[in-house]
PyMOL Python script that loads the backbone (N, CA, C, O; Angstrom):
from pymol import cmd

cmd.read_pdbstr("""\
ATOM      1  N   MET A   1       0.791  -0.862   0.428  1.00  0.00           N
ATOM      2  CA  MET A   1       0.109   0.007  -0.332  1.00  0.00           C
ATOM      3  C   MET A   1       0.728   1.052  -0.039  1.00  0.00           C
ATOM      4  O   MET A   1       1.464   0.938   0.941  1.00  0.00           O
ATOM      5  N   PHE A   2       0.690   2.411  -0.720  1.00  0.00           N
ATOM      6  CA  PHE A   2       1.274   3.778  -0.819  1.00  0.00           C
ATOM      7  C   PHE A   2       0.267   4.676   0.173  1.00  0.00           C
ATOM      8  O   PHE A   2      -0.926   4.536   0.440  1.00  0.00           O
ATOM      9  N   THR A   3       1.193   5.589   0.573  1.00  0.00           N
ATOM     10  CA  THR A   3       0.310   6.920   0.825  1.00  0.00           C
ATOM     11  C   THR A   3       1.368   8.067   0.537  1.00  0.00           C
ATOM     12  O   THR A   3       2.283   8.381   1.299  1.00  0.00           O
ATOM     13  N   HIS A   4       1.120   8.568  -0.543  1.00  0.00           N
ATOM     14  CA  HIS A   4       1.483   9.957  -1.153  1.00  0.00           C
ATOM     15  C   HIS A   4       1.440  10.971  -0.898  1.00  0.00           C
ATOM     16  O   HIS A   4       0.223  11.136  -0.812  1.00  0.00           O
ATOM     17  N   LEU A   5       1.999  12.131  -0.628  1.00  0.00           N
ATOM     18  CA  LEU A   5       1.731  13.953  -0.518  1.00  0.00           C
ATOM     19  C   LEU A   5       2.021  14.255  -1.573  1.00  0.00           C
ATOM     20  O   LEU A   5       3.224  14.049  -1.729  1.00  0.00           O
ATOM     21  N   VAL A   6       1.415  14.779  -2.708  1.00  0.00           N
ATOM     22  CA  VAL A   6       1.736  14.918  -3.743  1.00  0.00           C
ATOM     23  C   VAL A   6       0.593  17.111  -4.266  1.00  0.00           C
ATOM     24  O   VAL A   6      -0.571  17.473  -4.093  1.00  0.00           O
ATOM     25  N   THR A   7       1.719  17.759  -4.810  1.00  0.00           N
ATOM     26  CA  THR A   7       1.224  18.750  -5.183  1.00  0.00           C
ATOM     27  C   THR A   7       0.521  18.969  -6.018  1.00  0.00           C
ATOM     28  O   THR A   7       0.686  18.284  -7.027  1.00  0.00           O
ATOM     29  N   PRO A   8      -0.408  19.832  -6.034  1.00  0.00           N
ATOM     30  CA  PRO A   8      -1.511  20.154  -7.344  1.00  0.00           C
ATOM     31  C   PRO A   8      -1.134  19.701  -8.687  1.00  0.00           C
ATOM     32  O   PRO A   8      -2.019  19.450  -9.505  1.00  0.00           O
ATOM     33  N   ASP A   9       0.271  19.562  -9.020  1.00  0.00           N
ATOM     34  CA  ASP A   9       0.608  19.464 -10.258  1.00  0.00           C
ATOM     35  C   ASP A   9       0.921  17.607 -10.135  1.00  0.00           C
ATOM     36  O   ASP A   9       0.829  16.970 -11.185  1.00  0.00           O
ATOM     37  N   GLY A  10       1.155  17.108  -9.273  1.00  0.00           N
ATOM     38  CA  GLY A  10       1.163  15.360  -8.898  1.00  0.00           C
ATOM     39  C   GLY A  10       2.620  15.036  -8.651  1.00  0.00           C
ATOM     40  O   GLY A  10       2.909  13.839  -8.624  1.00  0.00           O
ATOM     41  N   ARG A  11       3.921  16.242  -8.401  1.00  0.00           N
ATOM     42  CA  ARG A  11       4.971  16.101  -8.004  1.00  0.00           C
ATOM     43  C   ARG A  11       4.921  15.341  -6.057  1.00  0.00           C
ATOM     44  O   ARG A  11       4.188  15.713  -5.140  1.00  0.00           O
ATOM     45  N   LEU A  12       5.657  14.580  -6.046  1.00  0.00           N
ATOM     46  CA  LEU A  12       5.676  13.629  -5.414  1.00  0.00           C
ATOM     47  C   LEU A  12       6.567  14.233  -3.823  1.00  0.00           C
ATOM     48  O   LEU A  12       7.794  14.139  -3.850  1.00  0.00           O
ATOM     49  N   ILE A  13       5.918  14.809  -2.553  1.00  0.00           N
ATOM     50  CA  ILE A  13       6.580  15.920  -1.875  1.00  0.00           C
ATOM     51  C   ILE A  13       6.960  14.713  -1.001  1.00  0.00           C
ATOM     52  O   ILE A  13       8.187  14.635  -0.935  1.00  0.00           O
ATOM     53  N   GLY A  14       6.286  13.663  -0.248  1.00  0.00           N
ATOM     54  CA  GLY A  14       6.417  12.668   0.537  1.00  0.00           C
ATOM     55  C   GLY A  14       5.842  11.189   0.318  1.00  0.00           C
ATOM     56  O   GLY A  14       5.288  10.701  -0.667  1.00  0.00           O
ATOM     57  N   GLN A  15       6.160  10.641   1.564  1.00  0.00           N
ATOM     58  CA  GLN A  15       4.945   9.177   0.982  1.00  0.00           C
ATOM     59  C   GLN A  15       5.567   8.139   1.977  1.00  0.00           C
ATOM     60  O   GLN A  15       6.738   8.184   2.355  1.00  0.00           O
ATOM     61  N   HIS A  16       4.546   7.094   2.400  1.00  0.00           N
ATOM     62  CA  HIS A  16       5.079   6.162   3.322  1.00  0.00           C
ATOM     63  C   HIS A  16       4.353   4.916   2.219  1.00  0.00           C
ATOM     64  O   HIS A  16       3.239   5.020   1.705  1.00  0.00           O
ATOM     65  N   ASP A  17       5.178   3.919   2.063  1.00  0.00           N
ATOM     66  CA  ASP A  17       4.862   2.506   1.664  1.00  0.00           C
ATOM     67  C   ASP A  17       5.182   1.768   2.539  1.00  0.00           C
ATOM     68  O   ASP A  17       6.213   1.897   3.200  1.00  0.00           O
ATOM     69  N   ALA A  18       3.744   0.239   2.779  1.00  0.00           N
ATOM     70  CA  ALA A  18       3.990  -0.435   3.474  1.00  0.00           C
ATOM     71  C   ALA A  18       2.863  -1.662   3.101  1.00  0.00           C
ATOM     72  O   ALA A  18       2.010  -1.599   2.215  1.00  0.00           O
ATOM     73  N   VAL A  19       3.069  -2.604   3.879  1.00  0.00           N
ATOM     74  CA  VAL A  19       2.120  -3.984   3.851  1.00  0.00           C
ATOM     75  C   VAL A  19       0.843  -3.543   4.781  1.00  0.00           C
ATOM     76  O   VAL A  19       0.935  -3.236   5.970  1.00  0.00           O
ATOM     77  N   PRO A  20      -0.706  -3.577   3.795  1.00  0.00           N
ATOM     78  CA  PRO A  20      -1.649  -2.850   4.519  1.00  0.00           C
ATOM     79  C   PRO A  20      -1.654  -4.038   5.879  1.00  0.00           C
ATOM     80  O   PRO A  20      -1.510  -5.240   6.103  1.00  0.00           O
ATOM     81  N   ALA A  21      -2.006  -2.366   6.748  1.00  0.00           N
ATOM     82  CA  ALA A  21      -2.355  -3.366   8.165  1.00  0.00           C
ATOM     83  C   ALA A  21      -1.325  -4.018   8.354  1.00  0.00           C
ATOM     84  O   ALA A  21      -1.494  -5.237   8.329  1.00  0.00           O
ATOM     85  N   VAL A  22       0.128  -3.511   8.613  1.00  0.00           N
ATOM     86  CA  VAL A  22       1.090  -3.966   9.100  1.00  0.00           C
ATOM     87  C   VAL A  22       1.202  -5.365   9.207  1.00  0.00           C
ATOM     88  O   VAL A  22       1.592  -5.858  10.266  1.00  0.00           O
ATOM     89  N   GLY A  23       0.780  -6.374   7.810  1.00  0.00           N
ATOM     90  CA  GLY A  23       0.853  -7.652   7.188  1.00  0.00           C
ATOM     91  C   GLY A  23       0.130  -8.424   8.330  1.00  0.00           C
ATOM     92  O   GLY A  23       0.440  -9.597   8.541  1.00  0.00           O
ATOM     93  N   GLN A  24      -1.233  -7.537   9.391  1.00  0.00           N
ATOM     94  CA  GLN A  24      -1.783  -8.637  10.247  1.00  0.00           C
ATOM     95  C   GLN A  24      -3.402  -8.508   9.272  1.00  0.00           C
ATOM     96  O   GLN A  24      -4.398  -8.630   9.985  1.00  0.00           O
ATOM     97  N   ARG A  25      -3.538  -8.394   8.518  1.00  0.00           N
ATOM     98  CA  ARG A  25      -5.056  -8.339   7.214  1.00  0.00           C
ATOM     99  C   ARG A  25      -4.583  -8.708   5.854  1.00  0.00           C
ATOM    100  O   ARG A  25      -4.274  -7.734   5.167  1.00  0.00           O
ATOM    101  N   PRO A  26      -4.495  -9.476   5.486  1.00  0.00           N
ATOM    102  CA  PRO A  26      -4.520  -9.809   4.193  1.00  0.00           C
ATOM    103  C   PRO A  26      -5.390  -9.334   2.915  1.00  0.00           C
ATOM    104  O   PRO A  26      -6.477  -9.891   2.755  1.00  0.00           O
ATOM    105  N   LEU A  27      -5.137  -8.718   2.344  1.00  0.00           N
ATOM    106  CA  LEU A  27      -5.764  -8.236   1.083  1.00  0.00           C
ATOM    107  C   LEU A  27      -7.164  -9.490   0.705  1.00  0.00           C
ATOM    108  O   LEU A  27      -8.271  -9.122   0.313  1.00  0.00           O
ATOM    109  N   SER A  28      -6.723 -11.193   0.968  1.00  0.00           N
ATOM    110  CA  SER A  28      -7.574 -11.810   0.378  1.00  0.00           C
ATOM    111  C   SER A  28      -8.517 -12.322   1.523  1.00  0.00           C
ATOM    112  O   SER A  28      -9.439 -13.136   1.467  1.00  0.00           O
ATOM    113  N   GLY A  29      -8.077 -11.697   2.445  1.00  0.00           N
ATOM    114  CA  GLY A  29      -9.213 -11.613   4.080  1.00  0.00           C
ATOM    115  C   GLY A  29     -10.215 -10.337   3.944  1.00  0.00           C
ATOM    116  O   GLY A  29     -11.321 -10.281   4.480  1.00  0.00           O
ATOM    117  N   TRP A  30      -9.721  -9.476   3.255  1.00  0.00           N
ATOM    118  CA  TRP A  30     -11.019  -8.693   3.268  1.00  0.00           C
ATOM    119  C   TRP A  30     -11.774  -8.674   3.123  1.00  0.00           C
ATOM    120  O   TRP A  30     -12.015  -9.590   2.338  1.00  0.00           O
ATOM    121  N   LEU A  31     -13.143  -7.837   3.504  1.00  0.00           N
ATOM    122  CA  LEU A  31     -14.924  -8.236   3.429  1.00  0.00           C
ATOM    123  C   LEU A  31     -15.286  -6.882   2.452  1.00  0.00           C
ATOM    124  O   LEU A  31     -14.516  -5.941   2.648  1.00  0.00           O
ATOM    125  N   SER A  32     -15.959  -6.733   1.801  1.00  0.00           N
ATOM    126  CA  SER A  32     -16.737  -5.833   0.750  1.00  0.00           C
ATOM    127  C   SER A  32     -17.169  -5.221   1.752  1.00  0.00           C
ATOM    128  O   SER A  32     -17.865  -5.858   2.542  1.00  0.00           O
ATOM    129  N   GLY A  33     -16.866  -3.725   2.025  1.00  0.00           N
ATOM    130  CA  GLY A  33     -17.654  -2.910   2.640  1.00  0.00           C
ATOM    131  C   GLY A  33     -16.726  -2.259   3.815  1.00  0.00           C
ATOM    132  O   GLY A  33     -17.044  -1.099   4.074  1.00  0.00           O
ATOM    133  N   GLU A  34     -15.760  -2.726   4.490  1.00  0.00           N
ATOM    134  CA  GLU A  34     -15.550  -3.285   5.681  1.00  0.00           C
ATOM    135  C   GLU A  34     -14.298  -1.997   5.679  1.00  0.00           C
ATOM    136  O   GLU A  34     -13.688  -1.644   4.670  1.00  0.00           O
ATOM    137  N   TYR A  35     -14.127  -1.476   6.945  1.00  0.00           N
ATOM    138  CA  TYR A  35     -13.596  -0.848   7.445  1.00  0.00           C
ATOM    139  C   TYR A  35     -12.053  -1.129   8.009  1.00  0.00           C
ATOM    140  O   TYR A  35     -11.985  -1.801   9.038  1.00  0.00           O
ATOM    141  N   LEU A  36     -10.774  -0.651   7.391  1.00  0.00           N
ATOM    142  CA  LEU A  36      -9.431  -0.734   8.263  1.00  0.00           C
ATOM    143  C   LEU A  36      -8.777   0.518   8.706  1.00  0.00           C
ATOM    144  O   LEU A  36      -8.682   1.597   8.121  1.00  0.00           O
ATOM    145  N   ILE A  37      -8.414   0.200   9.685  1.00  0.00           N
ATOM    146  CA  ILE A  37      -7.711   1.961  10.199  1.00  0.00           C
ATOM    147  C   ILE A  37      -6.084   1.174   9.674  1.00  0.00           C
ATOM    148  O   ILE A  37      -5.907  -0.023   9.900  1.00  0.00           O
ATOM    149  N   ASP A  38      -5.133   1.921   9.061  1.00  0.00           N
ATOM    150  CA  ASP A  38      -3.819   2.017   8.995  1.00  0.00           C
ATOM    151  C   ASP A  38      -3.058   3.086   8.701  1.00  0.00           C
ATOM    152  O   ASP A  38      -2.700   3.668   7.677  1.00  0.00           O
ATOM    153  N   PRO A  39      -2.906   3.195   9.848  1.00  0.00           N
ATOM    154  CA  PRO A  39      -1.708   4.517  10.178  1.00  0.00           C
ATOM    155  C   PRO A  39      -0.678   4.424   9.107  1.00  0.00           C
ATOM    156  O   PRO A  39      -0.181   3.323   8.869  1.00  0.00           O
ATOM    157  N   HIS A  40      -0.272   5.597   8.366  1.00  0.00           N
ATOM    158  CA  HIS A  40       0.867   5.560   7.563  1.00  0.00           C
ATOM    159  C   HIS A  40       1.524   6.660   7.610  1.00  0.00           C
ATOM    160  O   HIS A  40       1.558   7.157   6.485  1.00  0.00           O
ATOM    161  N   PRO A  41       2.286   7.532   8.692  1.00  0.00           N
ATOM    162  CA  PRO A  41       3.254   8.366   8.768  1.00  0.00           C
ATOM    163  C   PRO A  41       3.932   8.691   7.472  1.00  0.00           C
ATOM    164  O   PRO A  41       4.705   7.944   6.872  1.00  0.00           O
ATOM    165  N   ILE A  42       3.546   9.922   7.098  1.00  0.00           N
ATOM    166  CA  ILE A  42       4.342  10.320   5.613  1.00  0.00           C
ATOM    167  C   ILE A  42       5.724  11.268   5.958  1.00  0.00           C
ATOM    168  O   ILE A  42       5.683  12.310   6.611  1.00  0.00           O
ATOM    169  N   THR A  43       6.680  10.800   5.500  1.00  0.00           N
ATOM    170  CA  THR A  43       7.837  11.281   5.303  1.00  0.00           C
ATOM    171  C   THR A  43       8.040  12.266   3.949  1.00  0.00           C
ATOM    172  O   THR A  43       7.761  12.108   2.761  1.00  0.00           O
ATOM    173  N   PHE A  44       8.621  13.288   4.663  1.00  0.00           N
ATOM    174  CA  PHE A  44       8.733  14.177   3.635  1.00  0.00           C
ATOM    175  C   PHE A  44      10.190  14.376   2.696  1.00  0.00           C
ATOM    176  O   PHE A  44      11.256  14.627   3.259  1.00  0.00           O
ATOM    177  N   ARG A  45      10.084  14.234   1.231  1.00  0.00           N
ATOM    178  CA  ARG A  45      11.177  13.831   0.578  1.00  0.00           C
ATOM    179  C   ARG A  45      12.408  15.005   0.457  1.00  0.00           C
ATOM    180  O   ARG A  45      13.624  15.061   0.269  1.00  0.00           O
ATOM    181  N   GLU A  46      11.305  15.855   0.686  1.00  0.00           N
ATOM    182  CA  GLU A  46      12.426  17.575   0.083  1.00  0.00           C
ATOM    183  C   GLU A  46      11.338  18.311   1.305  1.00  0.00           C
ATOM    184  O   GLU A  46      10.351  17.837   1.867  1.00  0.00           O
ATOM    185  N   PRO A  47      12.180  20.023   1.452  1.00  0.00           N
ATOM    186  CA  PRO A  47      11.378  21.045   2.115  1.00  0.00           C
ATOM    187  C   PRO A  47      10.324  21.230   1.389  1.00  0.00           C
ATOM    188  O   PRO A  47      10.554  21.245   0.180  1.00  0.00           O
ATOM    189  N   TYR A  48       9.042  21.404   1.763  1.00  0.00           N
ATOM    190  CA  TYR A  48       8.039  22.064   1.324  1.00  0.00           C
ATOM    191  C   TYR A  48       6.681  22.655   2.126  1.00  0.00           C
ATOM    192  O   TYR A  48       5.976  22.184   3.019  1.00  0.00           O
ATOM    193  N   GLN A  49       6.657  23.987   1.327  1.00  0.00           N
ATOM    194  CA  GLN A  49       5.540  24.500   1.709  1.00  0.00           C
ATOM    195  C   GLN A  49       4.309  25.405   0.569  1.00  0.00           C
ATOM    196  O   GLN A  49       4.568  26.172  -0.358  1.00  0.00           O
ATOM    197  N   GLY A  50       2.965  24.945   1.088  1.00  0.00           N
ATOM    198  CA  GLY A  50       1.784  25.276  -0.467  1.00  0.00           C
ATOM    199  C   GLY A  50       0.822  24.543  -0.054  1.00  0.00           C
ATOM    200  O   GLY A  50       0.643  24.199   1.114  1.00  0.00           O
ATOM    201  N   PRO A  51      -0.014  24.199  -1.225  1.00  0.00           N
ATOM    202  CA  PRO A  51      -0.769  23.147  -1.189  1.00  0.00           C
ATOM    203  C   PRO A  51      -0.732  21.751  -1.653  1.00  0.00           C
ATOM    204  O   PRO A  51      -0.260  21.444  -2.748  1.00  0.00           O
ATOM    205  N   ALA A  52      -1.221  20.916  -0.833  1.00  0.00           N
ATOM    206  CA  ALA A  52      -1.142  19.531  -1.484  1.00  0.00           C
ATOM    207  C   ALA A  52      -2.254  18.539  -0.978  1.00  0.00           C
ATOM    208  O   ALA A  52      -3.219  18.820  -0.267  1.00  0.00           O
ATOM    209  N   PHE A  53      -1.848  17.110  -1.593  1.00  0.00           N
ATOM    210  CA  PHE A  53      -2.718  16.067  -1.572  1.00  0.00           C
ATOM    211  C   PHE A  53      -2.470  15.244  -1.032  1.00  0.00           C
ATOM    212  O   PHE A  53      -1.267  15.024  -0.888  1.00  0.00           O
ATOM    213  N   ILE A  54      -3.368  14.395  -0.474  1.00  0.00           N
ATOM    214  CA  ILE A  54      -3.342  12.659  -0.139  1.00  0.00           C
ATOM    215  C   ILE A  54      -3.384  12.328  -0.744  1.00  0.00           C
ATOM    216  O   ILE A  54      -4.373  12.746  -1.346  1.00  0.00           O
ATOM    217  N   GLN A  55      -2.537  11.118  -1.641  1.00  0.00           N
ATOM    218  CA  GLN A  55      -3.422   9.816  -2.215  1.00  0.00           C
ATOM    219  C   GLN A  55      -2.723   8.865  -2.191  1.00  0.00           C
ATOM    220  O   GLN A  55      -1.494   8.880  -2.264  1.00  0.00           O
ATOM    221  N   VAL A  56      -3.660   7.606  -2.049  1.00  0.00           N
ATOM    222  CA  VAL A  56      -3.788   6.357  -1.525  1.00  0.00           C
ATOM    223  C   VAL A  56      -3.921   5.362  -2.960  1.00  0.00           C
ATOM    224  O   VAL A  56      -4.573   5.584  -3.980  1.00  0.00           O
ATOM    225  N   GLY A  57      -3.044   4.194  -2.613  1.00  0.00           N
ATOM    226  CA  GLY A  57      -3.512   3.160  -3.493  1.00  0.00           C
ATOM    227  C   GLY A  57      -2.726   1.805  -3.130  1.00  0.00           C
ATOM    228  O   GLY A  57      -1.986   1.777  -2.147  1.00  0.00           O
ATOM    229  N   LEU A  58      -2.882   0.852  -3.829  1.00  0.00           N
ATOM    230  CA  LEU A  58      -2.271  -0.669  -3.859  1.00  0.00           C
ATOM    231  C   LEU A  58      -1.457  -1.114  -4.475  1.00  0.00           C
ATOM    232  O   LEU A  58      -1.811  -1.055  -5.652  1.00  0.00           O
ATOM    233  N   TYR A  59      -0.442  -1.589  -4.373  1.00  0.00           N
ATOM    234  CA  TYR A  59       0.238  -2.334  -5.290  1.00  0.00           C
ATOM    235  C   TYR A  59       0.252  -3.834  -5.041  1.00  0.00           C
ATOM    236  O   TYR A  59      -0.062  -4.344  -3.965  1.00  0.00           O
ATOM    237  N   ASP A  60       0.744  -4.677  -6.414  1.00  0.00           N
ATOM    238  CA  ASP A  60       0.268  -5.670  -6.678  1.00  0.00           C
ATOM    239  C   ASP A  60       1.703  -6.575  -5.912  1.00  0.00           C
ATOM    240  O   ASP A  60       2.811  -6.298  -6.371  1.00  0.00           O
ATOM    241  N   PRO A  61       1.633  -7.448  -4.961  1.00  0.00           N
ATOM    242  CA  PRO A  61       2.278  -7.886  -4.086  1.00  0.00           C
ATOM    243  C   PRO A  61       3.451  -8.472  -4.967  1.00  0.00           C
ATOM    244  O   PRO A  61       4.575  -8.422  -4.469  1.00  0.00           O
ATOM    245  N   ASN A  62       3.283  -9.104  -6.415  1.00  0.00           N
ATOM    246  CA  ASN A  62       4.273  -9.788  -6.973  1.00  0.00           C
ATOM    247  C   ASN A  62       4.752  -9.142  -8.263  1.00  0.00           C
ATOM    248  O   ASN A  62       5.713  -9.712  -8.780  1.00  0.00           O
ATOM    249  N   SER A  63       4.341  -8.213  -8.806  1.00  0.00           N
ATOM    250  CA  SER A  63       4.745  -7.558 -10.005  1.00  0.00           C
ATOM    251  C   SER A  63       5.467  -6.035  -9.087  1.00  0.00           C
ATOM    252  O   SER A  63       6.468  -5.505  -9.568  1.00  0.00           O
ATOM    253  N   PHE A  64       4.784  -5.427  -7.683  1.00  0.00           N
ATOM    254  CA  PHE A  64       4.804  -4.317  -7.435  1.00  0.00           C
ATOM    255  C   PHE A  64       4.247  -2.900  -7.954  1.00  0.00           C
ATOM    256  O   PHE A  64       4.429  -1.756  -7.537  1.00  0.00           O
ATOM    257  N   GLU A  65       3.229  -3.603  -9.411  1.00  0.00           N
ATOM    258  CA  GLU A  65       2.412  -2.723  -9.984  1.00  0.00           C
ATOM    259  C   GLU A  65       1.133  -2.113  -9.382  1.00  0.00           C
ATOM    260  O   GLU A  65       0.328  -2.619  -8.600  1.00  0.00           O
ATOM    261  N   ARG A  66       1.160  -0.742 -10.023  1.00  0.00           N
ATOM    262  CA  ARG A  66       0.472  -0.400  -8.812  1.00  0.00           C
ATOM    263  C   ARG A  66      -1.122  -0.951  -9.449  1.00  0.00           C
ATOM    264  O   ARG A  66      -1.280  -1.433 -10.571  1.00  0.00           O
ATOM    265  N   LEU A  67      -2.330  -0.713  -8.303  1.00  0.00           N
ATOM    266  CA  LEU A  67      -3.174  -1.653  -9.102  1.00  0.00           C
ATOM    267  C   LEU A  67      -4.394  -0.847  -9.698  1.00  0.00           C
ATOM    268  O   LEU A  67      -4.417   0.360  -9.460  1.00  0.00           O
ATOM    269  N   LEU A  68      -4.939  -1.144 -10.101  1.00  0.00           N
ATOM    270  CA  LEU A  68      -6.090   0.106 -10.657  1.00  0.00           C
ATOM    271  C   LEU A  68      -7.534   0.544 -10.109  1.00  0.00           C
ATOM    272  O   LEU A  68      -8.144  -0.487  -9.827  1.00  0.00           O
ATOM    273  N   THR A  69      -8.077   1.340  -9.930  1.00  0.00           N
ATOM    274  CA  THR A  69      -9.215   1.275  -9.087  1.00  0.00           C
ATOM    275  C   THR A  69     -10.594   1.295 -10.213  1.00  0.00           C
ATOM    276  O   THR A  69     -10.428   1.594 -11.396  1.00  0.00           O
ATOM    277  N   SER A  70     -11.840   0.959  -9.689  1.00  0.00           N
ATOM    278  CA  SER A  70     -12.649   0.725 -10.747  1.00  0.00           C
ATOM    279  C   SER A  70     -13.072   1.732 -11.771  1.00  0.00           C
ATOM    280  O   SER A  70     -14.022   1.591 -12.541  1.00  0.00           O
ATOM    281  N   ASP A  71     -12.238   2.805 -11.698  1.00  0.00           N
ATOM    282  CA  ASP A  71     -12.526   3.959 -12.569  1.00  0.00           C
ATOM    283  C   ASP A  71     -10.960   4.050 -13.620  1.00  0.00           C
ATOM    284  O   ASP A  71     -10.647   4.952 -14.396  1.00  0.00           O
ATOM    285  N   GLY A  72     -10.167   2.728 -13.277  1.00  0.00           N
ATOM    286  CA  GLY A  72      -9.047   2.738 -14.260  1.00  0.00           C
ATOM    287  C   GLY A  72      -7.884   3.676 -13.642  1.00  0.00           C
ATOM    288  O   GLY A  72      -6.866   3.681 -14.334  1.00  0.00           O
ATOM    289  N   LEU A  73      -7.840   4.390 -12.593  1.00  0.00           N
ATOM    290  CA  LEU A  73      -6.992   4.775 -12.221  1.00  0.00           C
ATOM    291  C   LEU A  73      -5.556   4.119 -11.204  1.00  0.00           C
ATOM    292  O   LEU A  73      -5.558   2.920 -10.928  1.00  0.00           O
ATOM    293  N   ASP A  74      -4.543   4.913 -10.777  1.00  0.00           N
ATOM    294  CA  ASP A  74      -3.943   4.153  -9.972  1.00  0.00           C
ATOM    295  C   ASP A  74      -3.391   4.286  -8.749  1.00  0.00           C
ATOM    296  O   ASP A  74      -2.479   3.693  -8.173  1.00  0.00           O
ATOM    297  N   ALA A  75      -4.253   5.347  -8.402  1.00  0.00           N
ATOM    298  CA  ALA A  75      -3.974   6.188  -7.117  1.00  0.00           C
ATOM    299  C   ALA A  75      -5.837   6.637  -6.814  1.00  0.00           C
ATOM    300  O   ALA A  75      -6.578   6.923  -7.755  1.00  0.00           O
ATOM    301  N   LEU A  76      -6.195   6.616  -5.706  1.00  0.00           N
ATOM    302  CA  LEU A  76      -7.541   7.698  -5.269  1.00  0.00           C
ATOM    303  C   LEU A  76      -6.855   8.940  -4.766  1.00  0.00           C
ATOM    304  O   LEU A  76      -6.088   8.605  -3.863  1.00  0.00           O
ATOM    305  N   ARG A  77      -6.827   9.890  -4.925  1.00  0.00           N
ATOM    306  CA  ARG A  77      -6.928  11.444  -4.626  1.00  0.00           C
ATOM    307  C   ARG A  77      -7.830  11.605  -3.736  1.00  0.00           C
ATOM    308  O   ARG A  77      -9.003  11.348  -4.007  1.00  0.00           O
ATOM    309  N   LEU A  78      -7.382  12.154  -2.258  1.00  0.00           N
ATOM    310  CA  LEU A  78      -8.496  12.552  -1.107  1.00  0.00           C
ATOM    311  C   LEU A  78      -9.180  13.465  -1.921  1.00  0.00           C
ATOM    312  O   LEU A  78      -9.058  13.434  -3.145  1.00  0.00           O
ATOM    313  N   PRO A  79      -9.950  14.342  -1.289  1.00  0.00           N
ATOM    314  CA  PRO A  79     -11.004  15.417  -1.652  1.00  0.00           C
ATOM    315  C   PRO A  79     -10.492  16.832  -1.551  1.00  0.00           C
ATOM    316  O   PRO A  79     -10.525  17.678  -2.445  1.00  0.00           O
ATOM    317  N   ASP A  80      -9.924  16.989  -0.097  1.00  0.00           N
ATOM    318  CA  ASP A  80      -9.665  17.708   0.399  1.00  0.00           C
ATOM    319  C   ASP A  80      -8.090  18.460   0.583  1.00  0.00           C
ATOM    320  O   ASP A  80      -7.433  18.034   1.533  1.00  0.00           O
ATOM    321  N   GLU A  81      -7.783  18.988   0.169  1.00  0.00           N
ATOM    322  CA  GLU A  81      -6.608  20.116  -0.212  1.00  0.00           C
ATOM    323  C   GLU A  81      -6.344  20.200   0.600  1.00  0.00           C
ATOM    324  O   GLU A  81      -7.206  20.370   1.462  1.00  0.00           O
ATOM    325  N   LEU A  82      -4.378  20.128   1.124  1.00  0.00           N
ATOM    326  CA  LEU A  82      -3.976  20.668   2.554  1.00  0.00           C
ATOM    327  C   LEU A  82      -3.233  21.622   2.247  1.00  0.00           C
ATOM    328  O   LEU A  82      -2.715  21.689   1.132  1.00  0.00           O
ATOM    329  N   THR A  83      -3.015  22.713   3.374  1.00  0.00           N
ATOM    330  CA  THR A  83      -2.136  23.268   3.048  1.00  0.00           C
ATOM    331  C   THR A  83      -0.573  23.074   4.365  1.00  0.00           C
ATOM    332  O   THR A  83      -0.637  23.063   5.594  1.00  0.00           O
ATOM    333  N   ILE A  84       0.740  22.941   3.410  1.00  0.00           N
ATOM    334  CA  ILE A  84       1.630  22.472   4.221  1.00  0.00           C
ATOM    335  C   ILE A  84       2.308  23.937   4.779  1.00  0.00           C
ATOM    336  O   ILE A  84       2.251  24.832   3.935  1.00  0.00           O
ATOM    337  N   SER A  85       2.944  24.316   6.084  1.00  0.00           N
ATOM    338  CA  SER A  85       3.698  24.970   6.363  1.00  0.00           C
ATOM    339  C   SER A  85       4.659  24.517   7.290  1.00  0.00           C
ATOM    340  O   SER A  85       4.666  23.446   7.897  1.00  0.00           O
ATOM    341  N   ASP A  86       5.610  25.603   7.344  1.00  0.00           N
ATOM    342  CA  ASP A  86       6.119  24.934   8.779  1.00  0.00           C
ATOM    343  C   ASP A  86       5.781  25.579  10.215  1.00  0.00           C
ATOM    344  O   ASP A  86       6.185  25.038  11.244  1.00  0.00           O
TER     345      ASP A  86
END
""", "prot")
cmd.dss("prot")
cmd.show_as("cartoon", "prot")
cmd.util.cbc("prot")
cmd.orient("prot")
């Protein structure tokens, strides 16, 4: 799973990639409509101030390619814009 912090133009400024639920809940056991709490502390790649968005997605565990959403996207961008400041 990945959690990325991106600028409005899509530049990656922070991220956290990890196995979902710290490996305790494999995807094969997820139930439709189920909610899981899965913290992902984001580490900044560079100093940044300004607007940003969080996007999340899943990797194929064998190929490490991003899995597509039902809309054909390789990540889901959360709708609220953040403002990063020091």
